[in-house]
MIDOSE-1310 file (N, C-alpha, C; in nm, 2 decimals, decimal comma, always signed):
residues 207
dced	+8,35/+14,15/+9,82/+8,30/+14,19/+9,69/+8,15/+14,17/+9,69; +8,08/+14,27/+9,65/+7,93/+14,27/+9,65/+7,88/+14,16/+9,56; +7,95/+14,12/+9,46/+7,90/+14,01/+9,37/+7,92/+13,87/+9,44; +8,00/+13,86/+9,54/+8,02/+13,73/+9,61/+7,93/+13,72/+9,72
mdsa	+7,87/+13,83/+9,77/+7,78/+13,82/+9,88/+7,64/+13,78/+9,84; +7,56/+13,71/+9,93/+7,42/+13,69/+9,91/+7,36/+13,83/+9,90; +7,26/+13,85/+9,81/+7,20/+13,98/+9,79/+7,13/+14,03/+9,91; +7,06/+13,94/+9,98/+6,99/+13,98/+10,10/+7,09/+14,03/+10,21
dfdf	+7,21/+13,96/+10,22/+7,31/+14,00/+10,32/+7,37/+14,14/+10,27; +7,39/+14,15/+10,14/+7,45/+14,28/+10,09/+7,36/+14,40/+10,13; +7,23/+14,38/+10,10/+7,13/+14,49/+10,13/+7,12/+14,52/+10,28; +7,13/+14,41/+10,36/+7,12/+14,43/+10,50/+7,24/+14,51/+10,56
vskv	+7,35/+14,46/+10,51/+7,48/+14,52/+10,57/+7,50/+14,66/+10,51; +7,47/+14,69/+10,38/+7,51/+14,81/+10,32/+7,40/+14,92/+10,33; +7,27/+14,88/+10,35/+7,16/+14,97/+10,35/+7,07/+14,97/+10,47; +7,01/+14,85/+10,49/+6,90/+14,84/+10,59/+6,95/+14,87/+10,73
epfq	+7,06/+14,81/+10,78/+7,11/+14,83/+10,91/+7,16/+14,97/+10,93; +7,25/+15,02/+10,83/+7,29/+15,16/+10,85/+7,18/+15,27/+10,85; +7,08/+15,24/+10,76/+6,97/+15,33/+10,75/+6,89/+15,34/+10,88; +6,86/+15,22/+10,93/+6,78/+15,22/+11,06/+6,86/+15,28/+11,17
rala	+6,99/+15,26/+11,17/+7,08/+15,31/+11,28/+7,09/+15,47/+11,27; +7,09/+15,52/+11,14/+7,10/+15,66/+11,12/+6,97/+15,73/+11,17; +6,85/+15,66/+11,14/+6,73/+15,71/+11,18/+6,72/+15,72/+11,33; +6,77/+15,62/+11,40/+6,77/+15,62/+11,55/+6,86/+15,73/+11,60
ecnk	+6,97/+15,75/+11,54/+7,06/+15,85/+11,59/+7,01/+16,00/+11,56; +6,94/+16,01/+11,45/+6,89/+16,15/+11,42/+6,77/+16,19/+11,51; +6,70/+16,08/+11,56/+6,59/+16,11/+11,66/+6,49/+16,20/+11,60; +6,45/+16,18/+11,47/+6,34/+16,26/+11,41/+6,21/+16,19/+11,43
eili	+6,10/+16,27/+11,42/+5,97/+16,22/+11,45/+5,91/+16,15/+11,33; +5,94/+16,19/+11,21/+5,89/+16,13/+11,09/+6,00/+16,11/+10,98; +5,97/+16,02/+10,89/+6,05/+15,99/+10,78/+5,98/+16,04/+10,65; +6,05/+16,11/+10,56/+5,99/+16,15/+10,43/+6,06/+16,08/+10,32
tgrr	+5,98/+16,02/+10,23/+6,04/+15,94/+10,12/+5,99/+15,99/+9,99; +6,05/+15,95/+9,88/+6,01/+15,98/+9,74/+5,94/+15,86/+9,67; +5,90/+15,77/+9,75/+5,83/+15,65/+9,69/+5,70/+15,68/+9,62; +5,67/+15,61/+9,52/+5,54/+15,63/+9,44/+5,47/+15,50/+9,42
mdqa	+5,34/+15,50/+9,41/+5,26/+15,38/+9,38/+5,29/+15,31/+9,25; +5,33/+15,39/+9,15/+5,35/+15,33/+9,02/+5,49/+15,27/+9,00; +5,57/+15,27/+9,10/+5,71/+15,22/+9,09/+5,72/+15,07/+9,09; +5,64/+15,00/+9,16/+5,65/+14,85/+9,18/+5,52/+14,80/+9,24
aqri	+5,50/+14,67/+9,22/+5,38/+14,60/+9,27/+5,37/+14,61/+9,42; +5,48/+14,61/+9,49/+5,48/+14,62/+9,63/+5,44/+14,76/+9,68; +5,44/+14,86/+9,59/+5,41/+14,99/+9,63/+5,27/+15,04/+9,58; +5,19/+14,95/+9,52/+5,07/+14,99/+9,45/+4,97/+15,04/+9,55
tldv	+4,97/+14,99/+9,68/+4,88/+15,04/+9,78/+4,94/+15,14/+9,88; +5,05/+15,20/+9,83/+5,12/+15,30/+9,92/+5,04/+15,42/+9,96; +5,03/+15,45/+10,08/+4,96/+15,56/+10,13/+5,05/+15,68/+10,14; +4,99/+15,80/+10,13/+5,07/+15,92/+10,15/+5,12/+15,93/+10,29
weeg	+5,04/+15,89/+10,39/+5,09/+15,88/+10,53/+5,08/+15,74/+10,58; +5,19/+15,69/+10,63/+5,19/+15,55/+10,69/+5,20/+15,57/+10,84; +5,09/+15,56/+10,91/+5,08/+15,59/+11,05/+5,17/+15,50/+11,13; +5,17/+15,37/+11,10/+5,25/+15,27/+11,18/+5,40/+15,29/+11,17
kstl	+5,44/+15,36/+11,06/+5,58/+15,38/+11,04/+5,62/+15,53/+11,06; +5,52/+15,61/+11,08/+5,54/+15,76/+11,09/+5,62/+15,80/+10,97; +5,57/+15,76/+10,85/+5,64/+15,79/+10,72/+5,55/+15,87/+10,63; +5,60/+15,97/+10,57/+5,53/+16,06/+10,48/+5,58/+16,03/+10,34
npma	+5,49/+16,00/+10,25/+5,52/+15,98/+10,11/+5,45/+16,08/+10,02; +5,50/+16,20/+10,01/+5,42/+16,31/+9,95/+5,40/+16,29/+9,80; +5,48/+16,21/+9,74/+5,47/+16,18/+9,59/+5,40/+16,05/+9,56; +5,34/+15,99/+9,66/+5,28/+15,86/+9,64/+5,19/+15,85/+9,52
nfsw	+5,11/+15,96/+9,49/+5,02/+15,96/+9,38/+5,07/+16,01/+9,25; +5,20/+16,05/+9,25/+5,26/+16,10/+9,13/+5,29/+15,99/+9,03; +5,29/+16,02/+8,90/+5,34/+15,93/+8,80/+5,48/+15,97/+8,75; +5,54/+15,89/+8,67/+5,67/+15,93/+8,61/+5,65/+16,06/+8,54
edii	+5,55/+16,07/+8,46/+5,52/+16,19/+8,38/+5,50/+16,32/+8,47; +5,44/+16,30/+8,59/+5,42/+16,41/+8,68/+5,56/+16,45/+8,73; +5,64/+16,36/+8,76/+5,77/+16,39/+8,82/+5,86/+16,47/+8,72; +5,87/+16,42/+8,60/+5,96/+16,50/+8,50/+5,90/+16,63/+8,46
ayvd	+5,76/+16,64/+8,46/+5,70/+16,77/+8,43/+5,73/+16,87/+8,54; +5,72/+16,82/+8,67/+5,76/+16,91/+8,78/+5,90/+16,95/+8,78; +5,99/+16,85/+8,75/+6,13/+16,88/+8,75/+6,16/+16,99/+8,64; +6,10/+16,98/+8,52/+6,13/+17,07/+8,42/+6,07/+17,21/+8,45
aegv	+5,95/+17,21/+8,51/+5,88/+17,34/+8,54/+5,95/+17,42/+8,65; +6,00/+17,34/+8,75/+6,06/+17,41/+8,86/+6,21/+17,41/+8,86; +6,28/+17,36/+8,76/+6,42/+17,36/+8,75/+6,49/+17,28/+8,86; +6,43/+17,16/+8,89/+6,49/+17,08/+9,00/+6,62/+17,01/+8,94
pvnk	+6,73/+17,02/+9,02/+6,85/+16,95/+8,97/+6,83/+16,80/+8,97; +6,88/+16,74/+8,87/+6,87/+16,59/+8,85/+7,01/+16,53/+8,83; +7,01/+16,40/+8,85/+7,14/+16,32/+8,84/+7,19/+16,34/+8,69; +7,31/+16,37/+8,67/+7,37/+16,39/+8,54/+7,37/+16,26/+8,46
ghnf	+7,35/+16,15/+8,53/+7,34/+16,02/+8,46/+7,22/+16,01/+8,36; +7,12/+16,10/+8,39/+7,00/+16,10/+8,30/+7,03/+16,16/+8,16; +7,15/+16,22/+8,15/+7,18/+16,29/+8,03/+7,24/+16,20/+7,92; +7,27/+16,07/+7,96/+7,34/+15,98/+7,87/+7,25/+15,89/+7,79
ayrc	+7,28/+15,87/+7,67/+7,21/+15,77/+7,58/+7,31/+15,66/+7,55; +7,27/+15,54/+7,55/+7,36/+15,42/+7,52/+7,31/+15,36/+7,39; +7,37/+15,39/+7,28/+7,32/+15,34/+7,15/+7,39/+15,22/+7,10; +7,31/+15,12/+7,05/+7,37/+14,99/+7,01/+7,30/+14,94/+6,88
napi	+7,36/+14,85/+6,82/+7,30/+14,79/+6,69/+7,20/+14,68/+6,72; +7,20/+14,62/+6,84/+7,11/+14,51/+6,87/+7,08/+14,51/+7,02; +6,97/+14,46/+7,06/+6,93/+14,45/+7,20/+7,04/+14,38/+7,28; +7,06/+14,42/+7,40/+7,15/+14,36/+7,50/+7,06/+14,31/+7,61
eatk	+7,07/+14,19/+7,65/+6,99/+14,14/+7,76/+7,01/+14,22/+7,89; +6,90/+14,24/+7,96/+6,91/+14,32/+8,08/+7,01/+14,27/+8,18; +7,02/+14,13/+8,18/+7,10/+14,07/+8,28/+7,25/+14,08/+8,24; +7,28/+14,14/+8,13/+7,42/+14,15/+8,09/+7,46/+14,30/+8,07
rhlp	+7,37/+14,39/+8,09/+7,40/+14,53/+8,07/+7,48/+14,60/+8,18; +7,51/+14,52/+8,28/+7,60/+14,58/+8,39/+7,75/+14,55/+8,36; +7,77/+14,46/+8,26/+7,91/+14,42/+8,23/+7,99/+14,53/+8,16; +8,12/+14,52/+8,17/+8,21/+14,62/+8,11/+8,22/+14,59/+7,96
dlpw	+8,27/+14,69/+7,88/+8,30/+14,68/+7,74/+8,19/+14,63/+7,66; +8,07/+14,68/+7,68/+7,95/+14,64/+7,60/+7,96/+14,71/+7,46; +7,89/+14,64/+7,36/+7,89/+14,70/+7,23/+7,79/+14,81/+7,21; +7,81/+14,92/+7,29/+7,72/+15,04/+7,27/+7,81/+15,16/+7,27
tkvd	+7,75/+15,27/+7,23/+7,82/+15,40/+7,23/+7,75/+15,49/+7,33; +7,82/+15,54/+7,43/+7,77/+15,63/+7,53/+7,78/+15,77/+7,48; +7,66/+15,84/+7,47/+7,65/+15,98/+7,42/+7,59/+16,07/+7,52; +7,66/+16,18/+7,54/+7,61/+16,29/+7,63/+7,51/+16,37/+7,55
lgkp	+7,38/+16,37/+7,59/+7,28/+16,45/+7,52/+7,28/+16,60/+7,56; +7,35/+16,63/+7,67/+7,36/+16,77/+7,71/+7,23/+16,81/+7,79; +7,14/+16,72/+7,81/+7,02/+16,75/+7,89/+6,95/+16,61/+7,93; +6,86/+16,61/+8,02/+6,80/+16,49/+8,06/+6,73/+16,42/+7,94
fwqa	+6,74/+16,29/+7,93/+6,69/+16,22/+7,81/+6,55/+16,25/+7,77; +6,46/+16,28/+7,88/+6,32/+16,30/+7,85/+6,29/+16,43/+7,78; +6,40/+16,52/+7,78/+6,39/+16,65/+7,70/+6,43/+16,63/+7,56; +6,49/+16,52/+7,53/+6,54/+16,50/+7,39/+6,43/+16,44/+7,30
tpee	+6,44/+16,48/+7,17/+6,35/+16,42/+7,07/+6,39/+16,28/+7,04; +6,30/+16,20/+6,98/+6,34/+16,06/+6,94/+6,47/+16,06/+6,85; +6,47/+16,16/+6,77/+6,59/+16,17/+6,67/+6,72/+16,20/+6,75; +6,71/+16,28/+6,85/+6,83/+16,31/+6,93/+6,87/+16,19/+7,01
lsgn	+6,77/+16,12/+7,06/+6,81/+16,00/+7,14/+6,88/+15,89/+7,05; +6,83/+15,87/+6,93/+6,88/+15,76/+6,85/+7,00/+15,80/+6,77; +7,02/+15,93/+6,74/+7,13/+15,98/+6,67/+7,11/+15,97/+6,52; +7,22/+16,00/+6,44/+7,21/+16,01/+6,30/+7,34/+15,95/+6,24
ppap	+7,33/+15,83/+6,17/+7,21/+15,75/+6,15/+7,15/+15,70/+6,27; +7,02/+15,67/+6,28/+6,96/+15,63/+6,40/+7,00/+15,49/+6,45; +7,03/+15,48/+6,57/+7,07/+15,35/+6,63/+6,95/+15,26/+6,64; +6,95/+15,13/+6,61/+6,84/+15,04/+6,63/+6,79/+15,04/+6,77
vtyv	+6,88/+15,05/+6,87/+6,84/+15,04/+7,01/+6,91/+15,15/+7,09; +6,83/+15,21/+7,18/+6,89/+15,31/+7,26/+6,84/+15,29/+7,41; +6,94/+15,29/+7,50/+6,91/+15,27/+7,64/+6,94/+15,40/+7,72; +6,87/+15,42/+7,83/+6,89/+15,54/+7,92/+6,87/+15,49/+8,06
fksf	+6,93/+15,57/+8,15/+6,91/+15,54/+8,29/+6,79/+15,62/+8,34; +6,68/+15,55/+8,38/+6,56/+15,62/+8,43/+6,57/+15,62/+8,59; +6,65/+15,53/+8,64/+6,65/+15,51/+8,79/+6,80/+15,47/+8,83; +6,84/+15,50/+8,95/+6,97/+15,47/+8,99/+6,97/+15,39/+9,12
gdih	+7,05/+15,28/+9,12/+7,07/+15,20/+9,24/+7,21/+15,15/+9,25; +7,23/+15,03/+9,31/+7,36/+14,97/+9,32/+7,42/+14,95/+9,18; +7,54/+14,98/+9,16/+7,61/+14,97/+9,03/+7,60/+14,83/+8,97; +7,60/+14,73/+9,06/+7,61/+14,59/+9,00/+7,47/+14,53/+8,98
ttvp	+7,36/+14,61/+9,01/+7,23/+14,56/+8,99/+7,14/+14,66/+8,92; +7,19/+14,77/+8,87/+7,12/+14,87/+8,80/+7,17/+14,88/+8,66; +7,08/+14,88/+8,56/+7,12/+14,89/+8,42/+7,03/+14,99/+8,35; +7,07/+15,05/+8,24/+6,99/+15,14/+8,16/+6,88/+15,06/+8,09
veph	+6,77/+15,12/+8,06/+6,65/+15,06/+7,99/+6,61/+15,14/+7,87; +6,52/+15,09/+7,79/+6,47/+15,17/+7,68/+6,38/+15,28/+7,73; +6,37/+15,39/+7,67/+6,30/+15,50/+7,72/+6,15/+15,48/+7,75; +6,09/+15,38/+7,68/+5,95/+15,36/+7,71/+5,93/+15,26/+7,82
eser	+6,03/+15,20/+7,87/+6,02/+15,10/+7,98/+6,00/+15,16/+8,12; +5,95/+15,09/+8,21/+5,93/+15,13/+8,35/+6,07/+15,17/+8,41; +6,07/+15,27/+8,49/+6,20/+15,31/+8,55/+6,25/+15,20/+8,64; +6,17/+15,11/+8,69/+6,21/+15,01/+8,78/+6,26/+14,88/+8,70
agrf	+6,24/+14,88/+8,57/+6,28/+14,77/+8,49/+6,43/+14,75/+8,49; +6,51/+14,86/+8,52/+6,65/+14,85/+8,53/+6,71/+14,83/+8,67; +6,62/+14,81/+8,77/+6,66/+14,79/+8,90/+6,66/+14,65/+8,95; +6,75/+14,61/+9,04/+6,75/+14,47/+9,09/+6,76/+14,36/+8,98
vrqa	+6,83/+14,40/+8,87/+6,85/+14,30/+8,76/+6,93/+14,18/+8,81; +6,89/+14,07/+8,77/+6,95/+13,94/+8,81/+6,91/+13,90/+8,95; +6,81/+13,97/+9,01/+6,77/+13,93/+9,15/+6,62/+13,91/+9,15; +6,57/+13,82/+9,23/+6,43/+13,79/+9,25/+6,36/+13,88/+9,35
ktec	+6,38/+14,01/+9,33/+6,31/+14,11/+9,42/+6,30/+14,24/+9,35; +6,22/+14,33/+9,41/+6,21/+14,47/+9,36/+6,23/+14,57/+9,47; +6,27/+14,53/+9,58/+6,30/+14,63/+9,69/+6,43/+14,58/+9,76; +6,50/+14,68/+9,81/+6,63/+14,65/+9,88/+6,60/+14,62/+10,03
giht	+6,49/+14,66/+10,08/+6,46/+14,63/+10,22/+6,46/+14,75/+10,31; +6,50/+14,86/+10,27/+6,50/+14,98/+10,35/+6,36/+15,01/+10,41; +6,26/+15,00/+10,32/+6,12/+15,03/+10,36/+6,04/+14,91/+10,39; +6,09/+14,79/+10,37/+6,01/+14,67/+10,38/+6,07/+14,57/+10,48
rtts	+6,19/+14,56/+10,50/+6,25/+14,46/+10,58/+6,25/+14,49/+10,73; +6,13/+14,52/+10,78/+6,11/+14,56/+10,91/+5,97/+14,51/+10,96; +5,94/+14,52/+11,09/+5,81/+14,51/+11,14/+5,75/+14,64/+11,16; +5,62/+14,65/+11,18/+5,56/+14,78/+11,19/+5,54/+14,82/+11,34
agap	+5,53/+14,73/+11,43/+5,49/+14,77/+11,57/+5,62/+14,77/+11,66; +5,61/+14,86/+11,75/+5,71/+14,86/+11,86/+5,82/+14,96/+11,85; +5,84/+15,02/+11,74/+5,94/+15,12/+11,72/+5,91/+15,21/+11,60; +5,97/+15,33/+11,60/+5,94/+15,42/+11,48/+6,01/+15,37/+11,36
hgga	+5,95/+15,42/+11,24/+6,01/+15,39/+11,11/+6,02/+15,24/+11,08; +5,92/+15,16/+11,13/+5,91/+15,02/+11,09/+5,94/+14,93/+11,20; +6,01/+14,97/+11,30/+6,03/+14,88/+11,41/+6,16/+14,80/+11,41; +6,17/+14,69/+11,48/+6,30/+14,62/+11,49/+6,33/+14,55/+11,36
lqnl	+6,46/+14,54/+11,33/+6,51/+14,48/+11,21/+6,48/+14,33/+11,21; +6,44/+14,28/+11,10/+6,41/+14,13/+11,09/+6,49/+14,07/+10,98; +6,59/+13,99/+11,01/+6,67/+13,92/+10,91/+6,60/+13,79/+10,87; +6,53/+13,78/+10,76/+6,45/+13,67/+10,72/+6,53/+13,57/+10,63
lvkd	+6,65/+13,60/+10,61/+6,73/+13,51/+10,52/+6,75/+13,37/+10,58; +6,72/+13,27/+10,50/+6,75/+13,13/+10,54/+6,90/+13,11/+10,52; +6,97/+13,10/+10,63/+7,12/+13,09/+10,63/+7,17/+12,95/+10,59; +7,10/+12,85/+10,63/+7,14/+12,71/+10,61/+7,11/+12,66/+10,47
aaea	+7,21/+12,62/+10,40/+7,20/+12,58/+10,26/+7,11/+12,46/+10,24; +7,12/+12,37/+10,34/+7,03/+12,25/+10,33/+6,89/+12,28/+10,35; +6,86/+12,38/+10,44/+6,72/+12,42/+10,47/+6,67/+12,50/+10,35; +6,75/+12,58/+10,29/+6,71/+12,65/+10,17/+6,67/+12,56/+10,05
kklv	+6,76/+12,45/+10,04/+6,73/+12,35/+9,93/+6,60/+12,28/+9,96; +6,58/+12,25/+10,09/+6,46/+12,18/+10,13/+6,33/+12,26/+10,09; +6,34/+12,39/+10,12/+6,23/+12,48/+10,08/+6,20/+12,48/+9,93; +6,31/+12,49/+9,85/+6,30/+12,49/+9,71/+6,24/+12,36/+9,66
dscv	+6,29/+12,25/+9,71/+6,24/+12,11/+9,67/+6,09/+12,09/+9,71; +6,05/+12,16/+9,81/+5,91/+12,14/+9,85/+5,81/+12,22/+9,76; +5,87/+12,31/+9,67/+5,78/+12,39/+9,58/+5,74/+12,30/+9,46; +5,61/+12,33/+9,42/+5,57/+12,26/+9,30/+5,64/+12,32/+9,18
ktin	+5,67/+12,45/+9,18/+5,74/+12,51/+9,07/+5,81/+12,63/+9,12; +5,93/+12,66/+9,07/+6,01/+12,78/+9,11/+6,04/+12,86/+8,98; +6,05/+12,99/+8,99/+6,08/+13,07/+8,88/+6,18/+13,18/+8,93; +6,26/+13,23/+8,84/+6,35/+13,34/+8,87/+6,29/+13,47/+8,82
lne	+6,27/+13,57/+8,91/+6,20/+13,69/+8,87/+6,30/+13,80/+8,83; +6,27/+13,88/+8,74/+6,35/+13,99/+8,70/+6,27/+14,10/+8,65; +6,27/+14,21/+8,73/+6,19/+14,33/+8,69/+6,28/+14,44/+8,63
């Protein structure tokens, strides 16, 4: 069960290792991604071309607004999950929005939420709070957010990270697309506790 696994182990087993193995098997010269600088703090210095990783990020300088404008202008197919609005009478904590049977009403807008007017989003009578999916990831760590929030605000919920590791959990030298896999997880519980105890202050992060 993904909820029972350590999140770093889950990402390594389900994404990082298979992704790197697939890249090796495909034997391609470069990797092309859809990453953007405005998506997270770790991507703020993202280059269009990453020489050490032979990775091309053609949308690095795009904003969310640039993306949806291009999608609409060129008729790019999008995930149908963007069509749904989740209307509720009161805010629901982000850390609980993955749970079943939540007190909201799921409504199919018939189009991506960014093409809907505020009135179409909130309904009639207008719902006090409306959530939408701006980004999609693992079902147990991805939740809908309010339309004005960052698309990454609904990713890695309940976890102290903003990246799964596909693009970051590697070294840069010695091999294409980031190099050899590096498993940096502290496996020993006593050692992990020792590291925490040595800190002046610890916080739980949620983006």
